[in-house]
N, C-alpha and C positions, 0 to 999 in steps of 0.2 A: 574415468570410468563411465561417467554419465555420457560423455561424448561418444565413446565406443558403443555403448548401449543404443544410443540414438541412431548412429550410422548403420549398425547391424540390423536394428529393427526396421528401419526404413528400406534398406536394400532387400532384406528378406521378404518383406511384405510386397514389394513391387513384383517379385518373382512368383509368389504363391496366391495373390489375390485372384478371385475367380475369373474376373473379366480378362486380366492379362494372361492367366493360365490357359483360358479357353483359346485365345488368339495364338499363343505359342504352340498348343497342341494342334490347332488347325494348320499352322505353317509346317509343323513336323509331318502331319499327314500328307499335305500337298507335296512336300519334298520326297516323302516315301513313295508316293504314286509316280512321281517323275522318275524315280530310280527303279520303278517296277516291283516294289515290295508288296507282298500280299497283306502283311499286317497293316499297311497304310490304309487300305480300303476298309478294313475292319475298324480301324481307329476313326476314320471319317464317318462311317456309319454310326458308330457309337456317339460321336460328337453331335451328329444330326439329331439323334434321339434326345440327347441332353438339351440341345437348343430348343427343340420342340417342347420339351417339358418346361423349360424356362419361359417360353412364350405363353404357355397356357396356365401355369400354376405359380403362384407367388410363394415359392419355397422359402424365401427369406422370412416370411411370417412365422415359420416354425422355429427359427432362431431368435427372432426379435421379440416375440410375445413373452417368453419367460424373462427376458432382460427388462422389458418395459413394465412388467407387472410386479417385479421384485420389490420395488419401493413405490407404493401406490400414492398417487396425488391425493392429498387430503387438506383439511383445514390447517392453515399455518399456525404456529404457536403464537401466543399473545405477545411475546417479546423475544428478541434475539440480540446478541451483542454485535453481530455483524452479518453482512450479506456477501457471499463469495460467488461471483458469476464467472464461469469458465468460458473462455473464448472458443470459437469454432464456427460461429454463425456469420462471420465477416469474410468478405473477399478482399483481402488487402491489395492484391495485384490489380484487380479491376478498379478499386477505389483510387489507387495511385495513378492509374492511367487516365481515368476520366475526371478526377478531381471531385468526386462525389461519393459518399458512403454507399457501398454496395454490399449486399448480403446474400447468403445462400439459404437452403431450406431449413437450416438450424437457427434462423434469425430470432426465434422465440426466446433464446437464451438471453439476448440483450433487450428485446422488446418488452419483456416482463419487468425489467428493472425499474422504470418509473413508477409502476404500481406498487412495487415492493418498497421503494423509497418513501412513498406516501404512507404506506402501512406502518413502516418502522422509521420514523423521521430521525431518531437518535442513534440508529445503527451505523457503524462504520461500514463502508462499502468498498470492496476491492473487485476490480475487473482484471482477470488474469488471462492474457492472450498474446503470445509472441508470434512466431512463424515456424511452421513445420518443414520449411524448405531446407534442403541439404546445404545449399549455398546461402550465405547470409543475406537476409532481406532487410532493406532499409525501412520499408513501410510495413507495419505489423498490425495484428488484430486489435491490440489495445489502442493504436492510433485511430483506427476506423471508429471504434467505440467512443473514444474521446470526442472526435469531431461530430459524431451523430448526437451525442448527449448535449453538446454545446448548442445544437440547433433547437432544443426544446425550450419552451417558455419557463421562466423561473418558478411558476406555480407547480410544475411537474418535478422539480428537482428537490432533493433533500440535502443531507449532509454531503460534503465534498467526497468525490470518488478518488480512490487511489488506483493508479493504472500500473500493472505489472506487465512489461512488454518483452521480457527476455526468455520466457519459457517456450519450450519446443514440444512438450508433451504433457500429459496429465500429472506425472510425477513431479516435473519441474513447476507446474502450476502451484502445487501445494508447497513445495520446498521454497520457491522464490517468494511466494506470498508471505510465508512465515518470516523470511528475512526482511521483507519490506515492512512488516509490522513490528519487527524487533523481537520475534519469537512466536511460538505457537500460542494462540489465545487460549485462555483458561475457560472462557464462557462459550456456550453454544453459538454456532454460526449457521445461517441458512446457506445451503449449497445448491446452486442453480446450474443445471446442465441438462442435456437431452436425456430422455427417459432411458434409451438404450445404453447410454454412457454412464448412467448413475451407479450401477453395481461396482464397476471398476473404480470410479471416482471416490465412492464412499470407502472402498477398501484401501485406497492410497492415502486418503486424508486421515483415516483412523490409524493407519500404520505409522503415520508421522505424529500422532498424538492429538489431532484436531477432534473436537466434539462438533459433529456436523448434523444438521437436520435436513434431510433430503427434500428438495423441491423440484421434482422432475417436470420438464416441459418438452415440447417438440416430439410428440408421439408420431410414429410412422407405420406401425403394424396395423393392419386392417381386419385381420381375422378371416379374410376371404380365402376360399379354397380354389377358386377359379377366377382368373383375371387375365385377359388376353392383352398384355402389355409387356413385351419382352424387355424393353429398356428399364422400365420401372421395377419389374420383377428381378432383373439382374442387379440393379442398384441396391435393392433391399437385401439381396443375398450377399453382396459384397460387404455391406454394413454389418450384417449379422456375423459373417465369418470373421471380419476384422475384430469385432468386439470380443467374441469368444476366444480368438487367438490372443488378443491382448490380455484378457483375464488369465489365461494360462501362463503366458510369458511373464507377466508382472508378478504372478504368484511364485513361479519357479525362481525368479531373481530376487525374491524377498521384498518386493515393493507393495504387496498387499498381504494382509494377515491371514487370508484364506482365499480359496479359489473363487467361490461365489458368495460374496458378503450378503448378509441378511439383516433385516431391520432390527432383530432382537439380539444381535451379536454384542 
């Protein structure tokens, strides 16, 4: 069942994510013009306005801001039983190709770990990150994290880190980490992931019985109403649409306990 959910979710998202959908509609409009269809010119005109809007306005902020402000960054608790870091900031393909740990814009998920290990020297640490590739990937996010942490001086390390490398999505992050630990922990764990990803992550972990304390990082919404950067605006829109779509799908399939988890739930 999990394999079917993974394949359907990945295939469906490729078709409906805003950047791919925009290209498909442009191709459809061009084909319609070639056939001499009147609707094609209207479609291309509409798409031109959409692209102009994306070039001038960071519409993704409207979607990202409520996600990133749902669980506010605050003073960490005095003690936790463990630290759960979700993968997603590593680039396993580039790391494997160049033989050097490579990261993307979500690298803060891992970069904050040495500080947290110093703050909580007795906490169990789990880094959960496999590969979201449809085809099996030999080198995965947890492998990148393991190699990068091994380069740090001993003074920055704390208790040994457990690496979970088989998960393909956030549901499997929680499920496989519990298996690695021999069951869902009874004590609170610090949950580290990107701020926009935190609502869905908290919903999933709570659904499986984890007591998690959110520790959001990697904020990307700016609050700007005007920003002439088409690529950046489109990226933020894609991230926002993906997260809200994920919240809906995970809730409808019973993987979160409510559509938009809240701190006081």
